[in-house]
N, C-alpha and C positions, 0 to 999 in steps of 0.2 A: 340136846333138845332139838338141834338142828336135824340129826339123824332121823327123829321121829316125825318131823314134819316132811322131811323128804320120803320116808316110808309110806306115810299116809297119802301124801300127792301121787306118789307112783302107783300105788296100789288102787287109788281111787281112777287114776287114768287106765289102768289095766282093765278094771271092773267096767268102765266105760266102753271100752273096746270090746269087752266079752258081750255086753248087752247089746252093742250094736251088731256084732256078727250073729247073735241070736235073733234080732229082729230083721236083719237081712235075709236069714234062712227062713224066716216065716213069710216074708214079702215074696221072695223067689217062689215060693210053692203057693202063695194065695192068688197072685195075678196070673191071667190065663195067656195074654198075648207075649211074645217074645220081647219085644222093645221095652214093655213095661217091667219084665223080669229083669232084663239086662240094665235097666236104668236103676232098679232096686240094689242089684249086685254091685254095680259099679260105685254108686254113691255110699253103700254100706261098706265096701272095701276101702274106699279112699278114708273115710272117717274111722272105721275100726282099726285099720293099720296105723293110721297116723296116731290115735290114742294109745294104741298098745305101745307102739315103739317109743312114744313120747314117755310113757310111763317106764318102760325099761330103761331109758336114757336117764331118766331121773333116779331110779333105782340103782344103776351103775356108778353114778356120780361122773367125775370128770376124769375119763381114761380114754384109751385108745378105741376101746370098744364102743364108746359113746360115737365117737367120729364114724366109725363103720355103720352103727344104726342109723346115724343121720344121713348118710350116703345113700343107703337102702331107702329110707323114707323118701328122700328127693327123687331118687329112680322110679319109687312106685307111684309117686304123686304125678310123675310125668308120663309114665308108662300107662297107667290104668285108664285115663280119660281117652287117650289116644286110641289104645285098643277097642275100647268101648264104642267110640266113634266110628272107627273103620268097620266094626261088626254091624252097627246099625245102618251104616250106608250100604253095606252089601245087602242086608235084608231089606231095605228101602228098594233097591234096583231089581232084588229078585222076586219079591212077594207080588203075586198077581192080584190078590184079595186086600190089599191094604187100606182101601177106602172102607172096608167093612168093620176095621178095628179103630181107625183114627177118624179125628174129626178135623180133617184138613183137606183142602183142595190139591189134588196133585197137579202140578205144572209142570211143564217140559219134561214129561215122562212119556216115552214112547213105548207102546205096547206092540 
């Protein structure tokens, strides 16, 4: 009985991860501005990878592979937001026409 619960929970999380990745792909192609696309990609990756790896950890059970998957999950949860932030800061400093795409006042930016 426990195996079936583990199987259903693990495959459910894998399906949630797959649906998240599909929605992420749709969002990346839907939005026109690079910061919007990058936000969708970063959030989708974080949620999709988290759900997929959690599903795999549940399916594998308590083994050494589960520890490896948990370490990969922690690394990706730390690295993905940081890399997205650095890329968005680069876009902010390089883009000349940022006002046209964003609804914010630019402060302390020298042109």
